[in-house]
N, CA, C and O atoms as a MOPAC input file, in Angstrom:
PM7 MOZYME 1SCF
protein

 N    -16.74100 1    -4.37200 1    -6.91900 1
 C    -16.35000 1    -3.25500 1    -5.71600 1
 C    -15.06000 1    -3.22300 1    -6.08300 1
 O    -14.37500 1    -4.11700 1    -6.58100 1
 N    -14.75700 1    -2.00800 1    -5.76800 1
 C    -13.24700 1    -1.93100 1    -5.56200 1
 C    -12.60600 1    -1.59900 1    -4.17700 1
 O    -13.07400 1    -0.90700 1    -3.27300 1
 N    -11.48400 1    -2.22600 1    -4.23500 1
 C    -10.75500 1    -2.27400 1    -2.81300 1
 C     -9.48000 1    -1.78300 1    -2.80400 1
 O     -8.82100 1    -1.81800 1    -3.84300 1
 N     -8.98500 1    -1.28600 1    -1.70100 1
 C     -7.67800 1    -0.64700 1    -1.86100 1
 C     -6.89400 1    -1.91100 1    -1.04000 1
 O     -7.20100 1    -2.21000 1     0.11400 1
 N     -5.91300 1    -2.55400 1    -1.75500 1
 C     -4.99600 1    -3.36400 1    -0.70500 1
 C     -3.58600 1    -2.39300 1    -0.46500 1
 O     -2.80300 1    -1.93900 1    -1.30000 1
 N     -3.60400 1    -2.27800 1     0.97000 1
 C     -2.65100 1    -1.16100 1     1.30200 1
 C     -1.42200 1    -2.02800 1     1.83200 1
 O     -1.71000 1    -2.99900 1     2.53200 1
 N     -0.07300 1    -1.76900 1     1.56200 1
 C      0.82200 1    -2.32200 1     1.78300 1
 C      1.62100 1    -1.47000 1     3.21300 1
 O      2.25900 1    -0.41700 1     3.23300 1
 N      1.30400 1    -2.32300 1     4.19800 1
 C      1.61200 1    -1.83700 1     5.75900 1
 C      3.29900 1    -1.71100 1     5.35700 1
 O      3.76000 1    -2.76200 1     4.91000 1
 N      4.20800 1    -0.62900 1     5.45500 1
 C      5.49000 1    -1.02400 1     5.66700 1
 C      5.95900 1    -1.19500 1     6.96100 1
 O      5.33300 1    -0.59300 1     7.83400 1
 N      6.94200 1    -1.89200 1     7.30700 1
 C      7.52300 1    -1.95600 1     8.45000 1
 C      8.88000 1    -1.77200 1     8.70000 1
 O      9.57600 1    -2.71000 1     9.09000 1
 N      9.32400 1    -0.65200 1     8.51300 1
 C     11.29100 1    -0.63800 1     8.25100 1
 C     11.82600 1    -1.72300 1     9.30400 1
 O     12.34000 1    -2.62900 1     8.64700 1
 N     11.89700 1    -1.95000 1    10.47100 1
 C     12.24200 1    -2.86600 1    11.19300 1
 C     12.25200 1    -4.16400 1    10.61500 1
 O     13.36400 1    -4.66800 1    10.46000 1
 N     11.11000 1    -4.90600 1    10.21200 1
 C     11.14900 1    -5.84000 1     9.50300 1
 C     11.83700 1    -6.18800 1     8.32700 1
 O     12.42000 1    -7.23300 1     8.03800 1
 N     11.65700 1    -5.02300 1     7.61900 1
 C     12.37900 1    -4.74300 1     6.27400 1
 C     13.59800 1    -4.97600 1     6.20300 1
 O     14.14900 1    -5.61500 1     5.30700 1
 N     14.11500 1    -4.47100 1     7.15300 1
 C     15.79400 1    -4.03600 1     7.79600 1
 C     16.20100 1    -5.46200 1     7.91200 1
 O     17.27000 1    -5.77700 1     7.38900 1
 N     15.47000 1    -6.40300 1     8.54800 1
 C     15.80700 1    -7.68600 1     9.14300 1
 C     15.66000 1    -8.82500 1     7.93200 1
 O     15.85800 1   -10.02700 1     8.11200 1
 N     15.28500 1    -8.23400 1     6.70000 1
 C     15.51900 1    -8.89100 1     5.58200 1
 C     16.82400 1    -9.13600 1     5.19000 1
 O     17.66900 1    -8.39700 1     5.69300 1
 N     17.21400 1   -10.02000 1     4.38800 1
 C     18.56400 1   -10.25400 1     3.57800 1
 C     18.02800 1    -9.21900 1     1.88200 1
 O     16.95000 1    -8.90900 1     1.37500 1
 N     19.43000 1    -9.01500 1     1.54600 1
 C     19.28900 1    -8.51600 1     0.26700 1
 C     18.20000 1    -9.25200 1    -0.93900 1
 O     17.30900 1    -8.80800 1    -1.66400 1
 N     18.78600 1   -10.55300 1    -0.71600 1
 C     17.79300 1   -11.31100 1    -1.75400 1
 C     16.57400 1   -11.39200 1    -1.24100 1
 O     15.57500 1   -11.65100 1    -1.91300 1
 N     16.57900 1   -11.18500 1    -0.07000 1
 C     14.71900 1   -11.44100 1     0.43300 1
 C     14.26800 1   -10.27000 1     0.03000 1
 O     13.33700 1   -10.38200 1    -0.76700 1
 N     14.62800 1    -9.01400 1     0.31900 1
 C     14.30500 1    -7.89400 1    -0.45400 1
 C     14.23400 1    -7.62500 1    -1.85400 1
 O     13.48100 1    -6.71200 1    -2.19500 1
 N     15.01000 1    -8.37400 1    -2.91700 1
 C     14.68200 1    -8.44300 1    -4.00100 1
 C     13.75200 1    -9.53800 1    -4.49600 1
 O     13.22300 1    -9.36600 1    -5.59400 1
 N     13.49100 1   -10.66000 1    -3.80000 1
 C     12.21400 1   -11.46500 1    -3.93500 1
 C     10.84000 1   -10.62600 1    -3.86300 1
 O     10.00800 1   -10.53800 1    -4.76600 1
 N     10.79300 1   -10.09100 1    -2.71900 1
 C      9.69300 1    -9.32300 1    -2.55500 1
 C      9.21700 1    -8.20100 1    -3.65700 1
 O      8.07800 1    -7.95400 1    -4.05400 1
 N     10.63600 1    -7.52700 1    -4.06400 1
 C     10.19500 1    -6.43400 1    -5.08000 1
 C      9.75800 1    -7.02300 1    -6.19800 1
 O      8.78400 1    -6.69900 1    -6.87700 1
 N     10.59700 1    -7.99800 1    -6.38500 1
 C     10.53500 1    -8.75400 1    -7.83200 1
 C      8.81200 1    -9.36500 1    -7.85700 1
 O      8.21600 1    -9.34800 1    -8.93400 1
 N      8.25100 1    -9.78200 1    -6.84600 1
 C      7.24200 1   -10.52300 1    -6.74500 1
 C      6.06000 1    -9.64300 1    -6.96600 1
 O      4.95100 1   -10.07500 1    -7.28000 1
 N      6.36100 1    -8.35000 1    -6.78300 1
 C      5.33900 1    -7.39600 1    -7.55000 1
 C      4.98300 1    -7.63900 1    -9.02500 1
 O      3.86000 1    -8.04600 1    -9.32300 1
 N      5.68900 1    -7.45600 1    -9.72200 1
 C      5.74800 1    -8.01800 1   -11.06100 1
 C      4.65200 1    -9.09700 1   -11.30000 1
 O      3.60700 1    -8.77300 1   -11.86300 1
 N      4.85200 1   -10.27400 1   -10.91600 1
 C      4.13500 1   -11.53100 1   -11.03900 1
 C      2.62000 1   -11.08400 1   -10.34600 1
 O      1.56100 1   -11.38800 1   -10.89500 1
 N      2.66800 1   -10.52500 1    -9.41000 1
 C      1.09200 1    -9.90900 1    -8.85000 1
 C      0.72500 1    -9.04700 1    -9.72500 1
 O     -0.44500 1    -9.25600 1   -10.04600 1
 N      1.28400 1    -7.98300 1   -10.37800 1
 C      0.83000 1    -7.35600 1   -11.06100 1
 C      0.32800 1    -8.00700 1   -12.78500 1
 O     -0.55600 1    -7.47900 1   -13.46000 1
 N      0.96800 1    -8.98000 1   -13.12600 1
 C      0.54100 1    -9.74900 1   -14.29700 1
 C     -0.52300 1   -10.26500 1   -13.86800 1
 O     -1.55100 1    -9.84200 1   -14.39700 1
 N     -0.66100 1   -11.26400 1   -12.85800 1
 C     -2.02200 1   -11.72400 1   -12.55700 1
 C     -3.12500 1   -11.04900 1   -12.52300 1
 O     -4.12800 1   -11.44400 1   -13.11800 1
 N     -3.08300 1    -9.60100 1   -11.60900 1
 C     -4.50500 1    -8.86900 1   -11.56700 1
 C     -4.49000 1    -8.56100 1   -13.06500 1
 O     -5.47600 1    -8.96800 1   -13.68000 1
 N     -3.58800 1    -7.94400 1   -13.73600 1
 C     -4.05700 1    -7.57300 1   -15.22800 1
 C     -4.76600 1    -8.82400 1   -15.86400 1
 O     -5.95400 1    -8.70500 1   -16.16500 1
 N     -4.25900 1    -9.75800 1   -16.04000 1
 C     -4.71100 1   -10.74200 1   -16.39700 1
 C     -6.35100 1   -11.46100 1   -16.33500 1
 O     -7.00700 1   -12.22900 1   -17.03800 1
 N     -6.49900 1   -10.88400 1   -15.36000 1
 C     -8.09900 1   -11.18800 1   -14.20300 1
 C     -8.51200 1   -10.06400 1   -14.79200 1
 O     -9.62900 1   -10.35400 1   -15.22000 1
 N     -8.28000 1    -8.94800 1   -15.07200 1
 C     -9.23000 1    -8.02300 1   -15.52300 1
 C     -9.45200 1    -7.14100 1   -14.06100 1
 O    -10.33200 1    -6.28200 1   -14.01900 1
 N     -8.80100 1    -7.35200 1   -13.16500 1
 C     -8.94000 1    -6.84800 1   -11.60000 1
 C     -8.48000 1    -5.62500 1   -11.14700 1
 O     -9.07300 1    -4.95500 1   -10.30200 1
 N     -6.87900 1    -5.14300 1   -11.97000 1
 C     -6.45000 1    -4.24700 1   -12.21200 1
 C     -6.62700 1    -2.74400 1   -12.41400 1
 O     -6.42200 1    -2.36500 1   -13.56700 1
 N     -7.06100 1    -1.55500 1   -11.27000 1
 C     -7.22900 1    -0.40000 1   -11.25100 1
 C     -6.30100 1     0.66100 1   -11.42700 1
 O     -6.32700 1     1.48700 1   -12.33900 1
 N     -5.57100 1     0.59600 1   -10.60300 1
 C     -3.99200 1     1.16000 1   -10.47800 1
 C     -3.07800 1     0.96800 1    -9.22200 1
 O     -3.61500 1     0.90200 1    -8.11600 1
 N     -2.13800 1     0.90400 1    -9.30800 1
 C     -1.38900 1     1.17900 1    -8.06800 1
 C     -0.33000 1     2.35400 1    -8.03300 1
 O     -0.00600 1     3.04800 1    -8.99800 1
 N      0.14300 1     2.44500 1    -6.75000 1
 C      1.40200 1     3.48800 1    -6.24000 1
 C      2.31100 1     2.99100 1    -5.18200 1
 O      1.81200 1     2.66300 1    -4.10600 1
 N      3.38900 1     2.91200 1    -5.33600 1
 C      4.49600 1     3.01800 1    -4.35800 1
 C      4.72300 1     4.61500 1    -3.65100 1
 O      4.97300 1     5.58900 1    -4.36000 1
 N      4.60000 1     4.69500 1    -2.23100 1
 C      4.96800 1     6.14500 1    -1.67500 1
 C      6.24100 1     6.06400 1    -0.87200 1
 O      6.83500 1     5.10500 1    -0.37900 1
 N      6.45400 1     7.20400 1    -0.88700 1
 C      7.90500 1     7.69100 1    -0.44800 1
 C      7.91300 1     7.23700 1     1.12400 1
 O      6.86700 1     6.77100 1     1.57400 1
 N      8.86600 1     7.33700 1     1.83300 1
 C      8.74900 1     7.35000 1     3.11800 1
 C      8.32200 1     8.48800 1     3.71100 1
 O      8.49400 1     9.60000 1     3.21200 1
 N      7.51200 1     8.18900 1     5.24300 1
 C      6.81200 1     9.36800 1     5.66200 1
 C      8.17600 1    10.72200 1     6.12700 1
 O      7.88100 1    11.91300 1     6.22400 1
 N      9.22800 1    10.32200 1     6.29400 1
 C     10.38700 1    11.43400 1     6.31200 1
 C     10.36200 1    12.31600 1     5.08900 1
 O     11.00700 1    13.35600 1     5.22700 1
 N      9.70500 1    12.12700 1     3.80300 1
 C      9.68700 1    12.90100 1     2.60400 1
 C      8.51300 1    13.65600 1     2.67600 1
 O      8.31800 1    14.47800 1     1.78100 1
 N      7.43600 1    13.49100 1     3.86000 1
 C      6.15700 1    14.01800 1     3.50500 1
 C      6.07300 1    15.37900 1     4.31900 1
 O      6.97200 1    15.89100 1     4.98600 1
 N      4.79000 1    15.83900 1     4.10800 1
 C      4.57200 1    17.19200 1     4.78400 1
 C      2.86100 1    16.90100 1     5.24500 1
 O      2.02500 1    16.17500 1     4.70700 1
 N      2.74800 1    17.89300 1     6.59700 1
 C      1.52500 1    17.75100 1     6.81600 1
 C      1.12400 1    19.11500 1     6.85500 1
 O      1.69700 1    20.03800 1     7.43300 1
 N      0.18300 1    19.14200 1     6.24600 1
 C     -0.91700 1    20.68800 1     6.15000 1
 C     -1.73700 1    20.77600 1     6.99500 1
 O     -2.42000 1    19.75300 1     7.05600 1
 N     -2.09700 1    21.77600 1     7.93000 1
 C     -3.22000 1    21.75500 1     9.21900 1
 C     -3.71800 1    23.48600 1     8.79900 1
 O     -2.91200 1    24.38100 1     8.54700 1
 N     -4.92700 1    23.60600 1     8.80900 1
 C     -5.58700 1    24.38700 1     8.49600 1
 C     -5.95400 1    25.07400 1    10.16800 1
 O     -6.67700 1    24.38100 1    10.88300 1
 N     -5.49700 1    26.26000 1    10.65900 1
 C     -6.05600 1    26.44700 1    12.17200 1
 C     -6.65900 1    27.82600 1    11.83800 1
 O     -5.84000 1    28.60200 1    11.34300 1
 N     -7.73200 1    28.23700 1    11.97600 1
 C     -7.95700 1    29.84900 1    12.10900 1
 C     -7.92000 1    30.13700 1    10.75400 1
 O     -7.53500 1    31.29500 1    10.59500 1
 N     -8.19500 1    29.48100 1     9.54900 1
 C     -7.71100 1    29.87000 1     8.28900 1
 C     -6.53600 1    30.13500 1     7.81900 1
 O     -6.42300 1    30.46100 1     6.63700 1
 N     -5.45800 1    30.04800 1     8.64000 1
 C     -4.01500 1    30.03100 1     8.28400 1
 C     -3.26600 1    28.50800 1     8.00100 1
 O     -3.15100 1    27.84500 1     9.03200 1
 N     -2.91600 1    28.07700 1     7.16900 1
 C     -2.17400 1    26.95800 1     6.72200 1
 C     -1.23800 1    26.83900 1     7.58600 1
 O     -0.91800 1    27.88900 1     8.14200 1
 N     -0.52700 1    25.62400 1     7.97400 1
 C      0.84100 1    25.65000 1     8.61300 1
 C      1.42200 1    24.20900 1     8.04800 1
 O      0.84800 1    23.15100 1     8.30900 1
 N      2.50100 1    24.27400 1     7.32800 1
 C      2.90800 1    22.99400 1     6.83400 1
 C      4.33000 1    22.69600 1     7.64800 1
 O      5.32400 1    23.39800 1     7.83300 1
 N      3.93200 1    21.14400 1     8.11100 1
 C      5.06500 1    20.99200 1     8.87500 1
 C      5.77400 1    19.59700 1     8.02500 1
 O      5.08000 1    19.09700 1     7.14000 1
 N      6.91600 1    19.09400 1     8.26400 1
 C      7.47900 1    17.96500 1     7.76000 1
 C      7.05200 1    16.75900 1     8.94700 1
 O      6.92200 1    16.87700 1    10.16600 1
 N      6.91900 1    15.74100 1     8.18300 1
 C      6.06600 1    14.73400 1     8.89300 1
 C      5.57000 1    13.94100 1     8.03400 1
 O      5.79200 1    14.01900 1     6.82500 1
 N      4.73500 1    12.96800 1     8.66900 1
 C      4.20000 1    12.90800 1    10.03300 1
 C      5.23100 1    12.05800 1    10.80700 1
 O      5.78300 1    11.09600 1    10.27200 1
 N      5.48700 1    12.44700 1    12.12300 1
 C      6.42100 1    12.00300 1    12.69900 1
 C      5.51300 1    11.09600 1    13.92300 1
 O      5.57300 1    11.48300 1    15.09100 1
 N      4.64900 1     9.82900 1    13.53900 1
 C      3.97000 1     9.20100 1    14.49600 1
 C      5.10200 1     8.12600 1    15.24500 1
 O      6.19100 1     7.67800 1    14.88700 1
 N      4.40500 1     7.99200 1    16.25300 1
 C      5.10700 1     6.96300 1    16.82900 1
 C      4.18900 1     5.57900 1    16.56700 1
 O      3.24000 1     5.29200 1    17.29700 1
 N      4.59300 1     4.79100 1    15.46200 1
 C      3.99900 1     3.72300 1    14.98200 1
 C      4.89900 1     3.03400 1    14.31400 1
 O      5.47600 1     3.81600 1    13.55900 1
 N      5.31200 1     1.96500 1    14.20900 1
 C      6.28800 1     0.99900 1    13.76300 1
 C      5.80900 1     1.13200 1    12.16300 1
 O      6.61900 1     1.26300 1    11.24500 1
 N      4.53700 1     1.08400 1    12.00700 1
 C      4.12400 1     0.75900 1    10.30700 1
 C      3.51700 1     2.06800 1     9.30300 1
 O      2.53500 1     2.77700 1     9.52400 1
 N      4.18800 1     2.09700 1     8.48300 1
 C      3.22900 1     3.52300 1     7.54100 1
 C      2.70900 1     2.51800 1     6.17800 1
 O      3.00200 1     1.32600 1     6.08300 1
 N      1.99200 1     3.18100 1     5.30500 1
 C      1.64300 1     2.70900 1     4.25200 1
 C      2.63600 1     2.89500 1     3.17500 1
 O      2.73300 1     4.02900 1     2.70600 1
 N      3.16300 1     2.23600 1     2.85100 1
 C      4.25700 1     2.06300 1     1.88500 1
 C      3.87500 1     1.99400 1     0.58600 1
 O      4.74900 1     2.01700 1    -0.28000 1
 N      2.59500 1     1.90400 1     0.25700 1
 C      1.84500 1     1.92000 1    -1.20100 1
 C      0.76300 1     1.20600 1    -1.14600 1
 O      0.49900 1     0.61400 1    -0.10000 1
 N     -0.13100 1     1.11500 1    -2.32600 1
 C     -1.48500 1     0.33600 1    -2.52900 1
 C     -1.44100 1    -0.23100 1    -3.86500 1
 O     -0.44900 1    -0.26100 1    -4.59300 1
 N     -2.45500 1    -0.62400 1    -4.09300 1
 C     -3.04700 1    -1.36800 1    -5.16800 1
 C     -4.79300 1    -1.09100 1    -4.95000 1
 O     -5.54600 1    -1.36100 1    -4.01400 1
 N     -5.00200 1    -0.45800 1    -6.22100 1
 C     -6.92200 1    -0.68700 1    -6.23900 1
 C     -7.18200 1    -1.66000 1    -7.23600 1
 O     -6.72900 1    -1.60100 1    -8.37900 1
 N     -8.05200 1    -2.72200 1    -6.71200 1
 C     -8.36500 1    -3.53200 1    -7.67700 1
 C     -9.88900 1    -3.30900 1    -7.55300 1
 O    -10.45900 1    -2.47500 1    -6.84900 1
 N    -10.49600 1    -4.33600 1    -8.48200 1
 C    -12.16100 1    -4.02600 1    -8.81200 1
 C    -12.26300 1    -5.90600 1    -8.55100 1
 O    -11.52500 1    -6.64800 1    -9.19800 1
 N    -13.14900 1    -6.38500 1    -7.65600 1
 C    -13.25100 1    -7.76900 1    -7.37000 1
 C    -14.79300 1    -7.60900 1    -7.21700 1
 O    -15.40200 1    -6.55400 1    -7.03900 1
 N    -15.22600 1    -8.68100 1    -7.30600 1
 C    -16.43400 1    -9.29000 1    -7.06900 1
 C    -17.26000 1    -9.47200 1    -5.76900 1
 O    -18.47900 1    -9.38200 1    -5.62100 1
 N    -16.18400 1    -9.78200 1    -4.76500 1
 C    -16.42600 1   -10.37700 1    -3.71300 1
 C    -14.86600 1    -9.65600 1    -2.48700 1
 O    -13.69900 1    -9.45800 1    -2.82500 1
 N    -15.38500 1    -9.48600 1    -1.38300 1
 C    -14.36800 1    -9.31600 1    -0.17700 1
 C    -13.38500 1   -10.50800 1    -0.05500 1
 O    -12.17900 1   -10.39100 1     0.16500 1
 N    -14.01600 1   -11.59800 1    -0.21500 1
 C    -13.14600 1   -12.82100 1    -0.44100 1
 C    -12.16800 1   -12.72400 1    -1.19700 1
 O    -11.02500 1   -12.83500 1    -0.75400 1
 N    -12.48700 1   -12.44200 1    -2.79600 1
 C    -11.61300 1   -12.21800 1    -3.79100 1
 C    -10.53600 1   -11.43700 1    -3.32400 1
 O     -9.37700 1   -11.85200 1    -3.33000 1
 N    -10.91300 1   -10.19300 1    -2.87400 1
 C    -10.14700 1    -8.87700 1    -2.74200 1
 C     -9.02000 1    -9.45600 1    -1.30800 1
 O     -7.95500 1    -8.84700 1    -1.21500 1
 N     -9.25800 1   -10.42600 1    -0.42000 1
 C     -8.46100 1   -11.04800 1     0.56600 1
 C     -7.63500 1   -11.67400 1    -0.11900 1
 O     -6.44400 1   -11.36400 1    -0.07700 1
 N     -8.13100 1   -12.77300 1    -0.96100 1
 C     -7.55800 1   -13.82300 1    -1.80400 1
 C     -6.03100 1   -13.02300 1    -2.71300 1
 O     -4.91300 1   -13.53800 1    -2.70200 1
 N     -6.28300 1   -12.07200 1    -3.22900 1
 C     -5.51600 1   -11.16200 1    -3.82700 1
 C     -4.42200 1   -10.77600 1    -2.88100 1
 O     -3.27200 1   -11.20300 1    -2.98200 1
 N     -4.86000 1    -9.90300 1    -1.90500 1
 C     -3.95400 1    -9.56300 1    -0.94900 1
 C     -2.75900 1   -10.56300 1    -0.29900 1
 O     -1.68200 1   -10.25600 1     0.21200 1
 N     -3.30400 1   -11.72300 1    -0.49400 1
 C     -2.26500 1   -12.81400 1     0.13700 1
 C     -1.29200 1   -13.22400 1    -1.04800 1
 O     -0.43600 1   -14.05500 1    -0.74600 1
 N     -1.30100 1   -12.83600 1    -2.13500 1
 C     -0.62800 1   -12.85800 1    -3.35000 1
 C      0.42300 1   -11.76900 1    -3.47400 1
 O      1.17300 1   -11.76900 1    -4.45100 1
 N      0.52100 1   -10.75000 1    -2.43900 1
 C      1.27700 1    -9.75600 1    -2.27700 1
 C      2.66200 1   -10.10300 1    -1.85800 1
 O      2.75200 1   -10.58000 1    -0.72700 1
 N      3.41200 1   -10.00600 1    -2.32500 1
 C      4.74800 1   -10.44600 1    -1.86600 1
 C      4.94000 1   -10.18400 1    -0.20200 1
 O      5.27900 1   -11.06800 1     0.58500 1
 N      4.65300 1    -8.78800 1     0.16100 1
 C      4.70500 1    -8.11400 1     1.35500 1
 C      3.94200 1    -8.95900 1     2.32800 1
 O      4.47700 1    -8.97500 1     3.43700 1
 N      2.84800 1    -9.66400 1     2.23200 1
 C      1.96000 1   -10.41100 1     3.05700 1
 C      2.78500 1   -11.48300 1     3.89500 1
 O      2.51300 1   -11.90100 1     5.02000 1
 N      4.16000 1   -11.92700 1     2.85100 1
 C      4.92100 1   -13.28800 1     3.47300 1
 C      5.79900 1   -12.64100 1     4.15900 1
 O      6.72400 1   -13.39200 1     4.46500 1
 N      5.95200 1   -11.42100 1     4.60000 1
 C      7.14700 1   -11.04100 1     5.50200 1
 C      6.80900 1   -10.78600 1     6.90100 1
 O      5.82400 1   -10.07300 1     7.09600 1
 N      7.40700 1   -11.20900 1     7.84300 1
 C      6.95400 1   -11.29400 1     9.37700 1
 C      7.17100 1    -9.93200 1     9.66700 1
 O      8.26900 1    -9.38700 1     9.54500 1
 N      5.85700 1    -9.22000 1    10.15600 1
 C      5.81400 1    -8.12800 1    11.01600 1
 C      4.90000 1    -7.13900 1     9.76700 1
 O      4.29600 1    -6.13200 1    10.13900 1
 N      4.89700 1    -7.44100 1     8.72900 1
 C      4.00900 1    -6.66700 1     7.62200 1
 C      3.07200 1    -7.34900 1     7.21700 1
 O      2.93900 1    -8.55500 1     7.42400 1
 N      2.07000 1    -6.38900 1     6.38100 1
 C      0.77500 1    -7.08100 1     6.11100 1
 C     -0.09300 1    -6.11500 1     4.98000 1
 O      0.06500 1    -4.91300 1     4.76500 1
 N     -0.75400 1    -6.75900 1     4.54100 1
 C     -1.70400 1    -6.10900 1     3.73600 1
 C     -3.12800 1    -5.73800 1     4.17000 1
 O     -3.97300 1    -6.59100 1     4.43800 1
 N     -3.33300 1    -4.48400 1     4.22000 1
 C     -4.66100 1    -4.15000 1     4.80800 1
 C     -5.89700 1    -3.89200 1     3.56200 1
 O     -5.69900 1    -2.97100 1     2.77000 1
 N     -7.10800 1    -4.70200 1     3.43300 1
 C     -8.06900 1    -4.86100 1     2.73200 1
 C     -9.00600 1    -3.87800 1     2.88800 1
 O     -9.95300 1    -4.28200 1     3.56200 1
 N     -9.13800 1    -2.44100 1     2.43100 1
 C    -10.33500 1    -1.92400 1     2.40900 1
 C    -11.31800 1    -1.83600 1     1.33800 1
 O    -10.99300 1    -2.18600 1     0.20400 1
 N    -12.50000 1    -1.39800 1     1.58800 1
 C    -13.19600 1    -1.27000 1     0.50100 1
 C    -13.32300 1     0.48400 1     0.23300 1
 O    -13.18100 1     1.34700 1     1.09900 1
 N    -13.66500 1     0.72700 1    -1.39700 1
 C    -13.11500 1     2.13100 1    -1.66300 1
 C    -14.73600 1     2.58500 1    -1.81900 1
 O    -15.45600 1     1.98400 1    -2.61700 1
 N    -15.21800 1     3.62100 1    -1.04600 1
 C    -16.58100 1     3.94900 1    -1.26300 1
 C    -16.93800 1     4.78300 1    -2.23000 1
 O    -17.97900 1     4.66400 1    -2.87600 1
 N    -15.92900 1     5.84800 1    -2.41600 1
 C    -15.81100 1     6.72100 1    -3.56700 1
 C    -14.89100 1     6.84100 1    -4.40000 1
 O    -13.73700 1     6.74700 1    -3.98300 1
 N    -15.12100 1     7.07000 1    -5.73700 1
 C    -14.06400 1     7.34700 1    -6.30700 1
 C    -14.06000 1     8.38600 1    -7.69200 1
 O    -14.78100 1     8.23900 1    -8.67900 1
 N    -13.36300 1     9.13000 1    -7.54500 1
 C    -13.94100 1    10.42500 1    -9.14300 1
 C    -12.13200 1    10.15800 1    -9.46100 1
 O    -11.15200 1    10.00000 1    -8.73400 1
 N    -12.37500 1    10.21700 1   -11.01300 1
 C    -11.25200 1    10.06000 1   -11.78300 1
 C    -10.70800 1    11.72900 1   -11.95300 1
 O    -11.19500 1    12.74400 1   -11.45500 1
 N     -9.41400 1    11.55800 1   -12.92800 1
 C     -9.37400 1    13.07100 1   -13.34200 1
 C     -9.88300 1    13.16500 1   -14.86900 1
 O     -9.10300 1    13.72200 1   -15.64100 1
 N    -10.87000 1    12.77500 1   -15.29800 1
 C    -11.16100 1    12.66400 1   -16.63900 1
 C    -11.58100 1    14.21300 1   -17.06600 1
 O    -11.90500 1    14.46800 1   -18.22600 1

């Protein structure tokens, strides 16, 4: 089964880290990638820009409206994700614990099963 390991970014928690701690987290992703590639569990990964660089499209009455945002009153936002293919949920949560962001106070990794996938083939 495929799982999305969602890295929940908390800017306040991130800003509280020293530059050395931030580098450690960022560099730790290389080791995690090596682990899931070696095990054959790697499907894909993407890092996302901050929400201030995004737009929201809503269609009302057949007319699309584009706004900057989202400007939600949330402390966290999706900073990126890995898609892995694992035999069990327990293995997916084990992998999530290896992602360096999981060790940062105030941040975490959400593990969510993927119910449908369609490729660009």
